[in-house]
Backbone of each chain as nested JSON, in Angstrom:
{
  "chains": [
    {"id": "A", "residues": [
      {"number": 1, "name": "UNK", "atoms": {"N": [11.8, 0.441, 29.522], "CA": [10.69, -0.099, 29.99], "C": [9.203, -0.07, 29.124]}},
      {"number": 2, "name": "UNK", "atoms": {"N": [8.528, -1.128, 29.026], "CA": [7.448, -0.886, 28.005], "C": [6.19, -0.786, 29.178]}},
      {"number": 3, "name": "UNK", "atoms": {"N": [5.602, 0.222, 28.594], "CA": [4.303, 0.764, 29.448], "C": [3.317, 0.218, 28.526]}},
      {"number": 4, "name": "UNK", "atoms": {"N": [1.972, 0.6, 29.461], "CA": [0.663, 0.374, 28.546], "C": [0.515, 0.809, 27.139]}},
      {"number": 5, "name": "UNK", "atoms": {"N": [0.695, 2.139, 26.955], "CA": [0.662, 2.822, 25.712], "C": [1.669, 2.187, 24.875]}},
      {"number": 6, "name": "UNK", "atoms": {"N": [3.079, 1.554, 25.25], "CA": [4.072, 1.027, 24.147], "C": [3.257, -0.294, 23.987]}},
      {"number": 7, "name": "UNK", "atoms": {"N": [2.614, -0.917, 24.6], "CA": [1.923, -2.282, 24.346], "C": [0.782, -2.194, 23.166]}},
      {"number": 8, "name": "UNK", "atoms": {"N": [0.457, -0.888, 23.489], "CA": [-0.79, -0.632, 22.675], "C": [-0.135, -0.558, 21.116]}},
      {"number": 9, "name": "UNK", "atoms": {"N": [0.904, 0.229, 21.095], "CA": [1.471, 0.545, 19.791], "C": [1.828, -0.865, 19.18]}},
      {"number": 10, "name": "UNK", "atoms": {"N": [2.627, -1.609, 19.99], "CA": [3.273, -2.971, 19.666], "C": [1.888, -3.75, 18.994]}},
      {"number": 11, "name": "UNK", "atoms": {"N": [0.707, -3.729, 19.571], "CA": [-0.134, -4.498, 19.18], "C": [-0.736, -4.144, 17.886]}},
      {"number": 12, "name": "UNK", "atoms": {"N": [-1.044, -2.778, 17.879], "CA": [-1.539, -2.308, 16.819], "C": [-0.632, -2.338, 15.419]}},
      {"number": 13, "name": "UNK", "atoms": {"N": [0.556, -2.245, 15.608], "CA": [1.426, -2.653, 14.611], "C": [1.144, -4.15, 14.144]}},
      {"number": 14, "name": "UNK", "atoms": {"N": [1.138, -4.955, 15.061], "CA": [0.573, -6.513, 14.753], "C": [-0.449, -6.54, 14.174]}},
      {"number": 15, "name": "UNK", "atoms": {"N": [-1.521, -6.1, 14.295], "CA": [-2.795, -6.193, 13.674], "C": [-2.502, -5.416, 12.261]}},
      {"number": 16, "name": "UNK", "atoms": {"N": [-1.675, -4.381, 12.149], "CA": [-1.611, -3.962, 10.802], "C": [-0.993, -4.712, 9.664]}},
      {"number": 17, "name": "UNK", "atoms": {"N": [0.186, -5.302, 10.333], "CA": [0.969, -6.254, 9.811], "C": [0.3, -7.585, 9.211]}},
      {"number": 18, "name": "UNK", "atoms": {"N": [-0.89, -8.032, 9.791], "CA": [-1.665, -9.145, 9.57], "C": [-2.513, -8.659, 8.505]}},
      {"number": 19, "name": "UNK", "atoms": {"N": [-3.176, -7.483, 8.666], "CA": [-4.043, -6.702, 7.514], "C": [-3.496, -6.715, 6.493]}},
      {"number": 20, "name": "UNK", "atoms": {"N": [-2.345, -6.277, 6.219], "CA": [-1.324, -5.926, 4.891], "C": [-1.112, -7.364, 4.465]}},
      {"number": 21, "name": "UNK", "atoms": {"N": [-0.567, -7.838, 5.216], "CA": [-0.188, -9.698, 4.605], "C": [-1.597, -10.343, 4.057]}},
      {"number": 22, "name": "UNK", "atoms": {"N": [-2.625, -10.257, 4.874], "CA": [-4.025, -10.75, 4.152], "C": [-4.335, -10.163, 2.958]}},
      {"number": 23, "name": "UNK", "atoms": {"N": [-3.951, -8.841, 2.484], "CA": [-4.394, -8.368, 1.451], "C": [-3.451, -8.676, 0.442]}},
      {"number": 24, "name": "UNK", "atoms": {"N": [-2.499, -9.106, 0.789], "CA": [-1.357, -9.812, -0.161], "C": [-1.825, -11.306, -0.403]}},
      {"number": 25, "name": "UNK", "atoms": {"N": [-2.677, -11.81, 0.622], "CA": [-3.116, -13.324, 0.142], "C": [-1.833, -14.035, 0.859]}},
      {"number": 26, "name": "UNK", "atoms": {"N": [-1.131, -13.891, 1.628], "CA": [0.134, -14.536, 1.997], "C": [-0.232, -15.057, 3.654]}},
      {"number": 27, "name": "UNK", "atoms": {"N": [0.183, -16.259, 3.539], "CA": [0.234, -17.101, 4.857], "C": [1.544, -16.198, 5.734]}},
      {"number": 28, "name": "UNK", "atoms": {"N": [1.476, -16.605, 6.737], "CA": [2.706, -16.329, 7.71], "C": [3.831, -17.155, 7.125]}},
      {"number": 29, "name": "UNK", "atoms": {"N": [3.678, -18.004, 6.659], "CA": [4.871, -18.96, 6.26], "C": [5.138, -18.492, 4.794]}},
      {"number": 30, "name": "UNK", "atoms": {"N": [4.408, -18.105, 3.987], "CA": [4.555, -17.683, 2.807], "C": [5.425, -16.453, 2.663]}},
      {"number": 31, "name": "UNK", "atoms": {"N": [4.722, -15.25, 3.681], "CA": [5.786, -14.112, 3.835], "C": [7.117, -14.244, 4.292]}},
      {"number": 32, "name": "UNK", "atoms": {"N": [7.369, -15.416, 5.272], "CA": [8.837, -15.519, 6.033], "C": [9.263, -16.239, 4.761]}},
      {"number": 33, "name": "UNK", "atoms": {"N": [9.008, -16.812, 3.786], "CA": [9.755, -17.288, 2.352], "C": [10.202, -16.042, 1.559]}},
      {"number": 34, "name": "UNK", "atoms": {"N": [9.375, -14.906, 1.851], "CA": [9.789, -13.928, 1.083], "C": [10.61, -12.782, 1.454]}},
      {"number": 35, "name": "UNK", "atoms": {"N": [11.256, -13.031, 2.606], "CA": [11.798, -12.28, 3.499], "C": [12.722, -12.728, 4.588]}},
      {"number": 36, "name": "UNK", "atoms": {"N": [13.726, -12.315, 5.101], "CA": [14.516, -13.106, 6.228], "C": [14.108, -12.753, 7.506]}},
      {"number": 37, "name": "UNK", "atoms": {"N": [12.673, -13.209, 7.664], "CA": [11.953, -13.164, 8.84], "C": [11.421, -14.433, 9.103]}},
      {"number": 38, "name": "UNK", "atoms": {"N": [11.647, -15.1, 10.34], "CA": [11.081, -16.271, 10.468], "C": [9.626, -16.372, 10.715]}},
      {"number": 39, "name": "UNK", "atoms": {"N": [8.917, -17.339, 10.373], "CA": [7.585, -17.368, 10.415], "C": [7.25, -17.253, 11.745]}},
      {"number": 40, "name": "UNK", "atoms": {"N": [7.718, -17.878, 12.857], "CA": [7.203, -17.986, 14.046], "C": [7.196, -16.416, 14.709]}},
      {"number": 41, "name": "UNK", "atoms": {"N": [8.635, -15.841, 14.284], "CA": [8.587, -14.303, 14.514], "C": [7.589, -13.561, 14.091]}},
      {"number": 42, "name": "UNK", "atoms": {"N": [6.907, -13.816, 12.595], "CA": [5.92, -13.045, 12.149], "C": [4.401, -13.442, 13.026]}},
      {"number": 43, "name": "UNK", "atoms": {"N": [4.717, -14.542, 13.526], "CA": [3.231, -14.779, 14.334], "C": [3.269, -14.092, 15.824]}},
      {"number": 44, "name": "UNK", "atoms": {"N": [4.716, -14.03, 16.394], "CA": [4.862, -13.128, 17.663], "C": [4.362, -11.762, 17.477]}},
      {"number": 45, "name": "UNK", "atoms": {"N": [4.808, -11.464, 16.394], "CA": [4.659, -9.637, 15.852], "C": [3.218, -9.785, 15.815]}},
      {"number": 46, "name": "UNK", "atoms": {"N": [2.372, -10.41, 15.156], "CA": [1.101, -10.35, 14.816], "C": [0.288, -10.608, 15.903]}},
      {"number": 47, "name": "UNK", "atoms": {"N": [0.902, -11.301, 17.034], "CA": [0.211, -11.293, 18.372], "C": [0.349, -9.926, 19.376]}},
      {"number": 48, "name": "UNK", "atoms": {"N": [1.453, -9.134, 18.824], "CA": [1.873, -8.042, 19.41], "C": [2.548, -8.215, 20.703]}},
      {"number": 49, "name": "UNK", "atoms": {"N": [3.511, -9.057, 20.344], "CA": [4.569, -9.366, 21.411], "C": [5.711, -8.982, 21.158]}},
      {"number": 50, "name": "UNK", "atoms": {"N": [6.051, -8.317, 20.23], "CA": [7.474, -8.111, 19.588], "C": [7.24, -6.426, 19.54]}},
      {"number": 51, "name": "UNK", "atoms": {"N": [8.543, -5.797, 19.608], "CA": [9.013, -4.547, 19.632], "C": [9.649, -4.549, 18.392]}},
      {"number": 52, "name": "UNK", "atoms": {"N": [9.437, -4.412, 17.187], "CA": [10.048, -4.884, 16.15], "C": [10.991, -3.851, 15.776]}},
      {"number": 53, "name": "UNK", "atoms": {"N": [11.925, -3.823, 15.205], "CA": [12.93, -3.204, 14.801], "C": [13.169, -2.879, 13.542]}},
      {"number": 54, "name": "UNK", "atoms": {"N": [13.751, -1.302, 13.053], "CA": [13.875, -1.147, 11.752], "C": [14.183, -2.177, 10.601]}},
      {"number": 55, "name": "UNK", "atoms": {"N": [15.143, -3.122, 11.139], "CA": [15.714, -4.118, 9.933], "C": [14.468, -4.81, 9.649]}},
      {"number": 56, "name": "UNK", "atoms": {"N": [13.777, -5.551, 10.503], "CA": [12.795, -6.305, 10.502], "C": [11.649, -5.798, 9.786]}},
      {"number": 57, "name": "UNK", "atoms": {"N": [11.485, -4.238, 10.011], "CA": [10.352, -3.68, 9.13], "C": [10.643, -3.589, 7.746]}},
      {"number": 58, "name": "UNK", "atoms": {"N": [11.926, -3.276, 7.494], "CA": [12.437, -3.323, 5.95], "C": [12.023, -4.214, 5.214]}},
      {"number": 59, "name": "UNK", "atoms": {"N": [12.636, -5.559, 6.149], "CA": [12.6, -7.006, 5.686], "C": [11.191, -7.146, 5.208]}},
      {"number": 60, "name": "UNK", "atoms": {"N": [10.168, -6.949, 6.242], "CA": [8.879, -7.203, 6.146], "C": [8.265, -6.683, 4.986]}},
      {"number": 61, "name": "UNK", "atoms": {"N": [8.618, -5.24, 4.813], "CA": [8.2, -4.661, 3.709], "C": [8.606, -4.959, 2.113]}},
      {"number": 62, "name": "UNK", "atoms": {"N": [9.873, -5.516, 2.129], "CA": [10.364, -6.452, 0.976], "C": [9.463, -7.39, 0.817]}},
      {"number": 63, "name": "UNK", "atoms": {"N": [9.044, -8.402, 1.667], "CA": [8.332, -9.433, 1.469], "C": [6.941, -9.211, 1.29]}},
      {"number": 64, "name": "UNK", "atoms": {"N": [6.313, -8.115, 1.569], "CA": [4.946, -7.63, 1.362], "C": [5.18, -6.849, -0.13]}},
      {"number": 65, "name": "UNK", "atoms": {"N": [6.376, -6.549, -0.277], "CA": [6.452, -5.818, -1.647], "C": [5.662, -4.318, -1.597]}},
      {"number": 66, "name": "UNK", "atoms": {"N": [6.041, -3.693, -0.382], "CA": [5.318, -2.362, -0.249], "C": [6.695, -1.263, 0.656]}},
      {"number": 67, "name": "UNK", "atoms": {"N": [6.415, -0.144, 0.65], "CA": [7.425, 0.724, 0.845], "C": [7.453, 0.691, 2.573]}},
      {"number": 68, "name": "UNK", "atoms": {"N": [8.63, 0.449, 3.172], "CA": [8.482, 0.502, 4.698], "C": [7.679, 1.279, 5.264]}},
      {"number": 69, "name": "UNK", "atoms": {"N": [7.622, 2.416, 4.899], "CA": [6.704, 3.691, 5.887], "C": [5.13, 2.735, 5.834]}},
      {"number": 70, "name": "UNK", "atoms": {"N": [4.636, 2.108, 4.833], "CA": [3.399, 1.771, 4.997], "C": [3.248, 0.995, 6.206]}},
      {"number": 71, "name": "UNK", "atoms": {"N": [4.242, 0.02, 6.655], "CA": [4.179, -0.719, 7.773], "C": [3.503, 0.209, 9.128]}},
      {"number": 72, "name": "UNK", "atoms": {"N": [3.856, 1.415, 9.05], "CA": [3.778, 2.452, 10.304], "C": [2.572, 2.995, 9.879]}},
      {"number": 73, "name": "UNK", "atoms": {"N": [1.786, 3.055, 8.684], "CA": [0.838, 3.593, 8.477], "C": [-0.774, 3.177, 8.987]}},
      {"number": 74, "name": "UNK", "atoms": {"N": [-0.556, 3.479, 10.463], "CA": [-1.652, 2.532, 11.228], "C": [-2.107, 3.828, 12.256]}},
      {"number": 75, "name": "UNK", "atoms": {"N": [-3.326, 4.171, 12.836], "CA": [-3.627, 4.955, 13.764], "C": [-3.204, 4.524, 15.107]}},
      {"number": 76, "name": "UNK", "atoms": {"N": [-2.421, 5.466, 15.843], "CA": [-1.94, 4.946, 17.46], "C": [-3.372, 5.549, 18.239]}},
      {"number": 77, "name": "UNK", "atoms": {"N": [-4.225, 6.266, 18.106], "CA": [-5.157, 6.688, 18.853], "C": [-6.255, 5.541, 18.726]}}
    ]},
    {"id": "B", "residues": [
      {"number": 1, "name": "UNK", "atoms": {"N": [22.015, -11.247, 12.275], "CA": [22.979, -10.595, 11.969], "C": [23.225, -9.323, 11.155]}},
      {"number": 2, "name": "UNK", "atoms": {"N": [23.632, -8.429, 11.409], "CA": [23.587, -7.241, 10.67], "C": [24.468, -7.186, 9.656]}},
      {"number": 3, "name": "UNK", "atoms": {"N": [24.27, -7.333, 8.073], "CA": [25.202, -7.338, 7.106], "C": [25.252, -6.022, 6.386]}},
      {"number": 4, "name": "UNK", "atoms": {"N": [25.934, -6.083, 5.489], "CA": [26.21, -4.399, 4.953], "C": [25.076, -3.765, 4.518]}},
      {"number": 5, "name": "UNK", "atoms": {"N": [23.942, -4.314, 4.044], "CA": [22.925, -3.911, 3.882], "C": [22.231, -3.458, 4.834]}},
      {"number": 6, "name": "UNK", "atoms": {"N": [22.089, -3.945, 5.959], "CA": [21.394, -3.523, 6.82], "C": [21.969, -2.294, 7.589]}},
      {"number": 7, "name": "UNK", "atoms": {"N": [23.322, -2.51, 7.567], "CA": [24.271, -1.108, 8.203], "C": [23.712, -0.037, 7.075]}},
      {"number": 8, "name": "UNK", "atoms": {"N": [23.786, -0.197, 6.056], "CA": [23.146, 1.206, 5.215], "C": [21.768, 1.496, 5.521]}},
      {"number": 9, "name": "UNK", "atoms": {"N": [21.027, 0.584, 5.683], "CA": [19.755, 1.114, 5.968], "C": [19.612, 1.819, 7.329]}},
      {"number": 10, "name": "UNK", "atoms": {"N": [20.419, 1.313, 8.326], "CA": [20.414, 1.919, 9.717], "C": [21.279, 3.455, 9.477]}},
      {"number": 11, "name": "UNK", "atoms": {"N": [22.281, 3.427, 8.703], "CA": [22.813, 4.86, 8.003], "C": [21.848, 5.825, 7.854]}},
      {"number": 12, "name": "UNK", "atoms": {"N": [21.017, 5.481, 6.766], "CA": [20.104, 6.413, 6.236], "C": [18.915, 6.654, 7.052]}},
      {"number": 13, "name": "UNK", "atoms": {"N": [18.455, 5.945, 7.68], "CA": [17.505, 6.322, 8.761], "C": [17.985, 7.407, 9.883]}},
      {"number": 14, "name": "UNK", "atoms": {"N": [19.745, 7.245, 10.044], "CA": [20.097, 8.122, 10.815], "C": [20.244, 9.539, 10.475]}},
      {"number": 15, "name": "UNK", "atoms": {"N": [20.422, 9.551, 9.08], "CA": [20.784, 10.849, 8.136], "C": [19.138, 11.486, 8.011]}},
      {"number": 16, "name": "UNK", "atoms": {"N": [18.283, 10.685, 7.868], "CA": [16.769, 11.096, 7.734], "C": [16.538, 11.549, 9.117]}},
      {"number": 17, "name": "UNK", "atoms": {"N": [16.571, 11.007, 10.048], "CA": [16.279, 11.683, 11.611], "C": [16.772, 13.029, 11.755]}},
      {"number": 18, "name": "UNK", "atoms": {"N": [18.463, 13.044, 11.287], "CA": [18.815, 14.473, 11.449], "C": [18.485, 15.313, 10.826]}},
      {"number": 19, "name": "UNK", "atoms": {"N": [17.946, 15.078, 9.377], "CA": [17.672, 16.08, 8.413], "C": [16.258, 16.628, 9.189]}},
      {"number": 20, "name": "UNK", "atoms": {"N": [15.166, 15.659, 9.597], "CA": [13.863, 15.753, 10.239], "C": [14.071, 17.209, 11.551]}},
      {"number": 21, "name": "UNK", "atoms": {"N": [15.127, 16.548, 12.277], "CA": [15.307, 17.168, 13.639], "C": [15.772, 18.629, 13.412]}},
      {"number": 22, "name": "UNK", "atoms": {"N": [16.665, 18.485, 12.19], "CA": [17.017, 20.159, 11.789], "C": [16.088, 20.922, 10.872]}},
      {"number": 23, "name": "UNK", "atoms": {"N": [15.332, 20.36, 10.328], "CA": [14.072, 21.214, 9.708], "C": [13.425, 21.809, 10.75]}},
      {"number": 24, "name": "UNK", "atoms": {"N": [13.07, 21.2, 11.763], "CA": [12.438, 21.42, 13.208], "C": [13.156, 22.568, 14.067]}},
      {"number": 25, "name": "UNK", "atoms": {"N": [14.557, 22.385, 13.724], "CA": [15.564, 23.69, 14.272], "C": [15.675, 23.331, 15.826]}},
      {"number": 26, "name": "UNK", "atoms": {"N": [15.959, 21.704, 15.905], "CA": [15.845, 21.357, 17.264], "C": [17.229, 20.486, 17.52]}},
      {"number": 27, "name": "UNK", "atoms": {"N": [17.892, 21.153, 18.941], "CA": [19.178, 20.303, 19.045], "C": [18.84, 18.787, 19.248]}},
      {"number": 28, "name": "UNK", "atoms": {"N": [19.781, 18.026, 19.499], "CA": [19.76, 16.405, 19.86], "C": [19.274, 16.477, 21.276]}},
      {"number": 29, "name": "UNK", "atoms": {"N": [19.598, 17.594, 22.112], "CA": [19.047, 17.524, 23.327], "C": [17.755, 18.255, 23.329]}},
      {"number": 30, "name": "UNK", "atoms": {"N": [17.393, 19.174, 22.662], "CA": [15.997, 19.558, 22.684], "C": [15.095, 18.498, 22.177]}},
      {"number": 31, "name": "UNK", "atoms": {"N": [15.396, 17.722, 21.308], "CA": [14.436, 16.611, 20.902], "C": [14.471, 15.62, 21.921]}},
      {"number": 32, "name": "UNK", "atoms": {"N": [15.406, 15.187, 22.67], "CA": [15.43, 14.339, 23.67], "C": [14.551, 15.089, 24.863]}},
      {"number": 33, "name": "UNK", "atoms": {"N": [14.38, 16.415, 25.287], "CA": [13.639, 16.7, 26.122], "C": [11.715, 16.795, 25.801]}},
      {"number": 34, "name": "UNK", "atoms": {"N": [11.547, 16.108, 24.567], "CA": [10.141, 16.046, 24.061], "C": [10.037, 14.833, 23.68]}},
      {"number": 35, "name": "UNK", "atoms": {"N": [10.83, 13.893, 24.164], "CA": [10.253, 12.409, 23.937], "C": [11.071, 11.589, 25.196]}},
      {"number": 36, "name": "UNK", "atoms": {"N": [10.702, 10.225, 25.059], "CA": [11.506, 9.341, 26.045], "C": [12.553, 9.181, 25.293]}},
      {"number": 37, "name": "UNK", "atoms": {"N": [13.365, 9.573, 24.602], "CA": [14.597, 9.164, 24.215], "C": [15.809, 9.926, 24.659]}},
      {"number": 38, "name": "UNK", "atoms": {"N": [16.905, 9.303, 25.245], "CA": [17.914, 10.071, 25.765], "C": [18.879, 10.859, 24.73]}},
      {"number": 39, "name": "UNK", "atoms": {"N": [19.349, 11.972, 24.81], "CA": [19.909, 12.491, 23.821], "C": [21.121, 11.766, 23.202]}},
      {"number": 40, "name": "UNK", "atoms": {"N": [21.934, 10.747, 24.19], "CA": [23.094, 10.268, 23.673], "C": [22.434, 9.0, 22.718]}},
      {"number": 41, "name": "UNK", "atoms": {"N": [21.597, 8.345, 22.641], "CA": [20.933, 7.487, 21.736], "C": [20.534, 8.487, 20.648]}},
      {"number": 42, "name": "UNK", "atoms": {"N": [19.891, 9.221, 20.781], "CA": [19.899, 10.348, 19.418], "C": [20.999, 10.511, 18.576]}},
      {"number": 43, "name": "UNK", "atoms": {"N": [22.003, 10.475, 19.402], "CA": [23.623, 10.829, 18.596], "C": [23.645, 9.559, 17.976]}},
      {"number": 44, "name": "UNK", "atoms": {"N": [23.648, 8.432, 18.685], "CA": [24.067, 7.405, 18.379], "C": [23.491, 6.714, 17.112]}},
      {"number": 45, "name": "UNK", "atoms": {"N": [21.913, 7.045, 16.817], "CA": [20.952, 6.894, 15.745], "C": [21.667, 7.51, 14.666]}},
      {"number": 46, "name": "UNK", "atoms": {"N": [21.724, 8.928, 14.869], "CA": [21.868, 9.578, 13.702], "C": [23.213, 9.581, 13.127]}},
      {"number": 47, "name": "UNK", "atoms": {"N": [24.296, 8.716, 13.774], "CA": [25.381, 8.137, 13.376], "C": [25.421, 7.052, 12.695]}},
      {"number": 48, "name": "UNK", "atoms": {"N": [24.087, 6.334, 12.897], "CA": [23.78, 5.012, 11.9], "C": [24.434, 4.07, 12.868]}},
      {"number": 49, "name": "UNK", "atoms": {"N": [24.405, 3.781, 14.303], "CA": [24.814, 3.055, 15.067], "C": [23.747, 2.082, 15.861]}},
      {"number": 50, "name": "UNK", "atoms": {"N": [22.711, 2.636, 15.567], "CA": [21.333, 1.794, 16.462], "C": [20.446, 1.231, 15.326]}},
      {"number": 51, "name": "UNK", "atoms": {"N": [19.923, -0.196, 15.614], "CA": [18.936, -0.706, 14.837], "C": [17.572, -0.026, 15.465]}},
      {"number": 52, "name": "UNK", "atoms": {"N": [16.884, 1.201, 15.623], "CA": [15.852, 1.413, 16.258], "C": [14.807, 0.663, 16.138]}},
      {"number": 53, "name": "UNK", "atoms": {"N": [13.972, 0.678, 17.384], "CA": [12.743, -0.208, 17.465], "C": [11.506, 0.864, 17.046]}},
      {"number": 54, "name": "UNK", "atoms": {"N": [10.395, 0.059, 17.305], "CA": [8.903, 0.961, 16.53], "C": [8.767, 1.647, 17.904]}},
      {"number": 55, "name": "UNK", "atoms": {"N": [9.183, 1.408, 18.976], "CA": [8.795, 2.076, 20.156], "C": [9.54, 3.314, 20.124]}},
      {"number": 56, "name": "UNK", "atoms": {"N": [10.788, 3.291, 19.835], "CA": [11.925, 4.384, 19.7], "C": [11.352, 5.707, 18.501]}},
      {"number": 57, "name": "UNK", "atoms": {"N": [10.922, 4.655, 17.415], "CA": [10.519, 5.414, 16.226], "C": [9.259, 6.279, 16.489]}},
      {"number": 58, "name": "UNK", "atoms": {"N": [8.297, 5.617, 17.083], "CA": [6.878, 6.562, 17.572], "C": [7.396, 7.765, 18.988]}},
      {"number": 59, "name": "UNK", "atoms": {"N": [8.149, 7.386, 19.58], "CA": [8.776, 8.451, 20.74], "C": [9.251, 9.592, 19.673]}},
      {"number": 60, "name": "UNK", "atoms": {"N": [9.977, 9.369, 18.911], "CA": [10.917, 10.298, 18.04], "C": [9.786, 11.09, 17.413]}},
      {"number": 61, "name": "UNK", "atoms": {"N": [8.65, 10.499, 16.686], "CA": [7.871, 10.937, 15.784], "C": [7.156, 12.034, 16.744]}},
      {"number": 62, "name": "UNK", "atoms": {"N": [6.826, 11.407, 17.875], "CA": [6.28, 12.47, 19.246], "C": [7.014, 13.894, 19.135]}},
      {"number": 63, "name": "UNK", "atoms": {"N": [8.128, 13.455, 19.658], "CA": [9.047, 14.653, 19.837], "C": [9.042, 15.567, 18.696]}},
      {"number": 64, "name": "UNK", "atoms": {"N": [9.085, 15.022, 17.48], "CA": [9.176, 15.724, 16.096], "C": [8.046, 16.364, 15.689]}},
      {"number": 65, "name": "UNK", "atoms": {"N": [6.969, 15.819, 16.355], "CA": [5.36, 16.415, 15.93], "C": [5.101, 15.806, 14.542]}},
      {"number": 66, "name": "UNK", "atoms": {"N": [5.451, 14.898, 14.339], "CA": [4.946, 14.116, 12.975], "C": [4.544, 12.719, 12.902]}},
      {"number": 67, "name": "UNK", "atoms": {"N": [3.88, 12.355, 11.756], "CA": [3.505, 10.945, 11.916], "C": [4.633, 9.932, 12.118]}},
      {"number": 68, "name": "UNK", "atoms": {"N": [4.407, 8.873, 12.602], "CA": [5.751, 7.834, 12.646], "C": [6.1, 7.419, 11.341]}},
      {"number": 69, "name": "UNK", "atoms": {"N": [5.098, 7.216, 10.628], "CA": [5.594, 6.744, 8.993], "C": [6.56, 7.696, 8.287]}},
      {"number": 70, "name": "UNK", "atoms": {"N": [6.469, 9.22, 8.888], "CA": [7.61, 9.951, 7.975], "C": [8.96, 9.817, 8.276]}},
      {"number": 71, "name": "UNK", "atoms": {"N": [9.312, 8.98, 9.214], "CA": [10.677, 8.559, 9.842], "C": [11.189, 7.576, 9.001]}},
      {"number": 72, "name": "UNK", "atoms": {"N": [10.269, 6.974, 8.24], "CA": [10.605, 5.901, 7.5], "C": [10.355, 6.369, 6.055]}},
      {"number": 73, "name": "UNK", "atoms": {"N": [10.303, 7.641, 5.565], "CA": [10.254, 7.904, 4.295], "C": [11.614, 8.519, 3.791]}},
      {"number": 74, "name": "UNK", "atoms": {"N": [11.963, 7.626, 3.509], "CA": [13.684, 7.688, 2.956], "C": [13.643, 6.746, 1.989]}},
      {"number": 75, "name": "UNK", "atoms": {"N": [14.821, 6.984, 0.762], "CA": [15.118, 6.148, -0.201], "C": [16.101, 4.981, 0.296]}},
      {"number": 76, "name": "UNK", "atoms": {"N": [15.962, 3.995, 0.062], "CA": [16.685, 2.784, 0.533], "C": [17.773, 2.495, -0.648]}},
      {"number": 77, "name": "UNK", "atoms": {"N": [17.588, 3.071, -1.702], "CA": [18.501, 2.663, -2.736], "C": [19.73, 3.532, -2.918]}}
    ]}
  ]
}
């Protein structure tokens, strides 16, 4: 079950993903072409609508050319 | 769809989780008491059977008292 705290984590992940993507000057569609993640799913993740999985995190990391752990390098507080 | 490369990532995450848990001298059951993750699920994750989600990663990190990104700090090659 997803509680308020979980929603906040999912939202912060999405904001962090958008930040990393923008730092690489990639559109959602460009990023989706660099990994096995559909651009509509990238949009949903950035809006904080998806509890992303390990495999999707590693795919996004490939597309962004960063280590997977960087995608979790955001503040939870 | 889960391919061989994905299976390897899931397996390596599981081995890394087991290593971190053992470093903290916690049994699977002890770890499960410190976070909202059932001990049977911890076992399945460590056996490389679960494509873990962001929320579960952050719960495990709480239970292990480490930053979530440390759970993704393993080699994929």
